[in-house]
Biotite code that builds the C-alpha atoms (Angstrom):
import biotite.structure as struc

atoms = struc.array([
    struc.Atom([61.411, 204.526, -113.319], chain_id="A", res_id=1, res_name="MET", atom_name="CA", element="C"),
    struc.Atom([62.314, 203.367, -109.846], chain_id="A", res_id=2, res_name="LYS", atom_name="CA", element="C"),
    struc.Atom([64.892, 200.580, -109.653], chain_id="A", res_id=3, res_name="PHE", atom_name="CA", element="C"),
    struc.Atom([63.771, 197.704, -107.444], chain_id="A", res_id=4, res_name="ARG", atom_name="CA", element="C"),
    struc.Atom([65.765, 194.656, -106.417], chain_id="A", res_id=5, res_name="ILE", atom_name="CA", element="C"),
    struc.Atom([63.769, 191.434, -106.848], chain_id="A", res_id=6, res_name="THR", atom_name="CA", element="C"),
    struc.Atom([64.526, 187.699, -106.622], chain_id="A", res_id=7, res_name="PRO", atom_name="CA", element="C"),
    struc.Atom([64.438, 187.334, -110.398], chain_id="A", res_id=8, res_name="LEU", atom_name="CA", element="C"),
    struc.Atom([67.126, 190.031, -110.633], chain_id="A", res_id=9, res_name="ASN", atom_name="CA", element="C"),
    struc.Atom([69.370, 187.695, -108.655], chain_id="A", res_id=10, res_name="PHE", atom_name="CA", element="C"),
    struc.Atom([68.428, 184.762, -110.909], chain_id="A", res_id=11, res_name="ALA", atom_name="CA", element="C"),
    struc.Atom([69.221, 186.805, -114.034], chain_id="A", res_id=12, res_name="THR", atom_name="CA", element="C"),
    struc.Atom([72.577, 187.821, -112.589], chain_id="A", res_id=13, res_name="THR", atom_name="CA", element="C"),
    struc.Atom([73.317, 184.189, -111.693], chain_id="A", res_id=14, res_name="PHE", atom_name="CA", element="C"),
    struc.Atom([72.548, 182.975, -115.227], chain_id="A", res_id=15, res_name="PHE", atom_name="CA", element="C"),
    struc.Atom([74.662, 185.736, -116.782], chain_id="A", res_id=16, res_name="LEU", atom_name="CA", element="C"),
    struc.Atom([77.577, 184.914, -114.464], chain_id="A", res_id=17, res_name="ALA", atom_name="CA", element="C"),
    struc.Atom([77.346, 181.204, -115.309], chain_id="A", res_id=18, res_name="ILE", atom_name="CA", element="C"),
    struc.Atom([77.230, 181.997, -119.063], chain_id="A", res_id=19, res_name="ALA", atom_name="CA", element="C"),
    struc.Atom([80.336, 184.193, -118.835], chain_id="A", res_id=20, res_name="VAL", atom_name="CA", element="C"),
    struc.Atom([82.143, 181.609, -116.694], chain_id="A", res_id=21, res_name="TYR", atom_name="CA", element="C"),
    struc.Atom([81.387, 178.849, -119.205], chain_id="A", res_id=22, res_name="ILE", atom_name="CA", element="C"),
    struc.Atom([82.548, 181.000, -122.133], chain_id="A", res_id=23, res_name="TRP", atom_name="CA", element="C"),
    struc.Atom([85.786, 181.881, -120.360], chain_id="A", res_id=24, res_name="VAL", atom_name="CA", element="C"),
    struc.Atom([86.689, 178.503, -118.848], chain_id="A", res_id=25, res_name="TYR", atom_name="CA", element="C"),
    struc.Atom([84.629, 176.123, -121.002], chain_id="A", res_id=26, res_name="GLY", atom_name="CA", element="C"),
    struc.Atom([82.543, 173.135, -119.992], chain_id="A", res_id=27, res_name="ALA", atom_name="CA", element="C"),
    struc.Atom([83.288, 169.476, -120.505], chain_id="A", res_id=28, res_name="GLN", atom_name="CA", element="C"),
    struc.Atom([80.747, 166.708, -120.132], chain_id="A", res_id=29, res_name="ILE", atom_name="CA", element="C"),
    struc.Atom([82.099, 163.190, -120.011], chain_id="A", res_id=30, res_name="THR", atom_name="CA", element="C"),
    struc.Atom([79.774, 160.695, -121.646], chain_id="A", res_id=31, res_name="GLY", atom_name="CA", element="C"),
    struc.Atom([79.768, 157.031, -122.607], chain_id="A", res_id=32, res_name="ALA", atom_name="CA", element="C"),
    struc.Atom([83.070, 155.373, -123.505], chain_id="A", res_id=33, res_name="GLN", atom_name="CA", element="C"),
    struc.Atom([84.983, 158.274, -121.925], chain_id="A", res_id=34, res_name="TYR", atom_name="CA", element="C"),
    struc.Atom([84.358, 160.650, -124.798], chain_id="A", res_id=35, res_name="GLN", atom_name="CA", element="C"),
    struc.Atom([84.644, 164.265, -123.839], chain_id="A", res_id=36, res_name="GLN", atom_name="CA", element="C"),
    struc.Atom([82.130, 166.657, -125.280], chain_id="A", res_id=37, res_name="LEU", atom_name="CA", element="C"),
    struc.Atom([83.177, 170.304, -125.435], chain_id="A", res_id=38, res_name="HIS", atom_name="CA", element="C"),
    struc.Atom([79.954, 172.236, -125.102], chain_id="A", res_id=39, res_name="LEU", atom_name="CA", element="C"),
    struc.Atom([81.203, 175.586, -123.788], chain_id="A", res_id=40, res_name="GLY", atom_name="CA", element="C"),
    struc.Atom([79.689, 177.738, -126.520], chain_id="A", res_id=41, res_name="GLY", atom_name="CA", element="C"),
    struc.Atom([76.360, 175.936, -126.607], chain_id="A", res_id=42, res_name="ILE", atom_name="CA", element="C"),
    struc.Atom([75.929, 175.939, -122.826], chain_id="A", res_id=43, res_name="LEU", atom_name="CA", element="C"),
    struc.Atom([76.923, 179.585, -122.692], chain_id="A", res_id=44, res_name="GLY", atom_name="CA", element="C"),
    struc.Atom([74.184, 180.480, -125.173], chain_id="A", res_id=45, res_name="TRP", atom_name="CA", element="C"),
    struc.Atom([71.657, 178.344, -123.273], chain_id="A", res_id=46, res_name="ILE", atom_name="CA", element="C"),
    struc.Atom([72.371, 180.142, -120.005], chain_id="A", res_id=47, res_name="PHE", atom_name="CA", element="C"),
    struc.Atom([72.218, 183.478, -121.821], chain_id="A", res_id=48, res_name="LEU", atom_name="CA", element="C"),
    struc.Atom([68.773, 182.467, -123.115], chain_id="A", res_id=49, res_name="LEU", atom_name="CA", element="C"),
    struc.Atom([67.723, 181.505, -119.557], chain_id="A", res_id=50, res_name="PHE", atom_name="CA", element="C"),
    struc.Atom([68.860, 184.943, -118.345], chain_id="A", res_id=51, res_name="ALA", atom_name="CA", element="C"),
    struc.Atom([66.836, 186.672, -121.077], chain_id="A", res_id=52, res_name="PHE", atom_name="CA", element="C"),
    struc.Atom([63.683, 184.660, -120.302], chain_id="A", res_id=53, res_name="VAL", atom_name="CA", element="C"),
    struc.Atom([63.973, 185.360, -116.569], chain_id="A", res_id=54, res_name="VAL", atom_name="CA", element="C"),
    struc.Atom([64.526, 189.067, -117.319], chain_id="A", res_id=55, res_name="PHE", atom_name="CA", element="C"),
    struc.Atom([61.339, 189.211, -119.432], chain_id="A", res_id=56, res_name="VAL", atom_name="CA", element="C"),
    struc.Atom([59.343, 187.361, -116.755], chain_id="A", res_id=57, res_name="ILE", atom_name="CA", element="C"),
    struc.Atom([60.633, 189.854, -114.189], chain_id="A", res_id=58, res_name="ASP", atom_name="CA", element="C"),
    struc.Atom([59.449, 192.764, -116.357], chain_id="A", res_id=59, res_name="LEU", atom_name="CA", element="C"),
    struc.Atom([55.990, 191.190, -116.712], chain_id="A", res_id=60, res_name="MET", atom_name="CA", element="C"),
    struc.Atom([55.669, 190.640, -112.962], chain_id="A", res_id=61, res_name="PHE", atom_name="CA", element="C"),
    struc.Atom([56.727, 194.240, -112.299], chain_id="A", res_id=62, res_name="ARG", atom_name="CA", element="C"),
    struc.Atom([53.832, 195.461, -114.473], chain_id="A", res_id=63, res_name="ASN", atom_name="CA", element="C"),
    struc.Atom([51.275, 193.186, -112.802], chain_id="A", res_id=64, res_name="PHE", atom_name="CA", element="C"),
    struc.Atom([52.378, 193.761, -109.188], chain_id="A", res_id=65, res_name="PHE", atom_name="CA", element="C"),
    struc.Atom([53.392, 197.369, -108.507], chain_id="A", res_id=66, res_name="PRO", atom_name="CA", element="C"),
    struc.Atom([53.945, 196.813, -104.759], chain_id="A", res_id=67, res_name="GLU", atom_name="CA", element="C"),
    struc.Atom([57.421, 195.550, -103.941], chain_id="A", res_id=68, res_name="THR", atom_name="CA", element="C"),
    struc.Atom([56.275, 193.276, -101.094], chain_id="A", res_id=69, res_name="LYS", atom_name="CA", element="C"),
    struc.Atom([53.760, 191.427, -103.278], chain_id="A", res_id=70, res_name="LYS", atom_name="CA", element="C"),
    struc.Atom([56.327, 191.240, -106.071], chain_id="A", res_id=71, res_name="LEU", atom_name="CA", element="C"),
    struc.Atom([58.846, 189.561, -103.758], chain_id="A", res_id=72, res_name="TRP", atom_name="CA", element="C"),
    struc.Atom([56.237, 187.054, -102.546], chain_id="A", res_id=73, res_name="ILE", atom_name="CA", element="C"),
    struc.Atom([55.109, 186.140, -106.065], chain_id="A", res_id=74, res_name="ILE", atom_name="CA", element="C"),
    struc.Atom([58.627, 185.863, -107.521], chain_id="A", res_id=75, res_name="GLU", atom_name="CA", element="C"),
    struc.Atom([59.924, 183.854, -104.559], chain_id="A", res_id=76, res_name="THR", atom_name="CA", element="C"),
    struc.Atom([56.931, 181.519, -104.832], chain_id="A", res_id=77, res_name="SER", atom_name="CA", element="C"),
    struc.Atom([57.616, 181.063, -108.546], chain_id="A", res_id=78, res_name="LEU", atom_name="CA", element="C"),
    struc.Atom([61.266, 180.216, -107.900], chain_id="A", res_id=79, res_name="MET", atom_name="CA", element="C"),
    struc.Atom([60.358, 177.710, -105.160], chain_id="A", res_id=80, res_name="VAL", atom_name="CA", element="C"),
    struc.Atom([57.779, 176.087, -107.471], chain_id="A", res_id=81, res_name="LEU", atom_name="CA", element="C"),
    struc.Atom([60.349, 175.769, -110.266], chain_id="A", res_id=82, res_name="ILE", atom_name="CA", element="C"),
    struc.Atom([62.909, 174.197, -107.911], chain_id="A", res_id=83, res_name="VAL", atom_name="CA", element="C"),
    struc.Atom([60.317, 171.709, -106.595], chain_id="A", res_id=84, res_name="ILE", atom_name="CA", element="C"),
    struc.Atom([59.271, 170.750, -110.144], chain_id="A", res_id=85, res_name="LEU", atom_name="CA", element="C"),
    struc.Atom([62.926, 170.354, -111.149], chain_id="A", res_id=86, res_name="PHE", atom_name="CA", element="C"),
    struc.Atom([63.590, 168.043, -108.204], chain_id="A", res_id=87, res_name="LEU", atom_name="CA", element="C"),
    struc.Atom([60.481, 165.973, -108.947], chain_id="A", res_id=88, res_name="ILE", atom_name="CA", element="C"),
    struc.Atom([61.427, 165.531, -112.607], chain_id="A", res_id=89, res_name="VAL", atom_name="CA", element="C"),
    struc.Atom([65.073, 164.836, -111.729], chain_id="A", res_id=90, res_name="LYS", atom_name="CA", element="C"),
    struc.Atom([64.206, 161.994, -109.340], chain_id="A", res_id=91, res_name="ASN", atom_name="CA", element="C"),
    struc.Atom([62.016, 160.115, -111.817], chain_id="A", res_id=92, res_name="LYS", atom_name="CA", element="C"),
])
């Protein structure tokens, strides 16, 4: 099997790096009445789940689009669509 670098490979690596960083250094979210919530383990598992989902999506796209150029276009379009949807939901 030929190894190909794709945009979702970078996203998977990013999610894995964030999960490891959170497990090592922890994450604190300050909420109402200045309570600190220590969610390092939970957020680490969430980002690990994100990495797994992105990895599986990457494998599916590799089977559907054997040409690397089309694969890059499709995966980049998917990532742009997800960012746009995130920004729309965040601003409401």
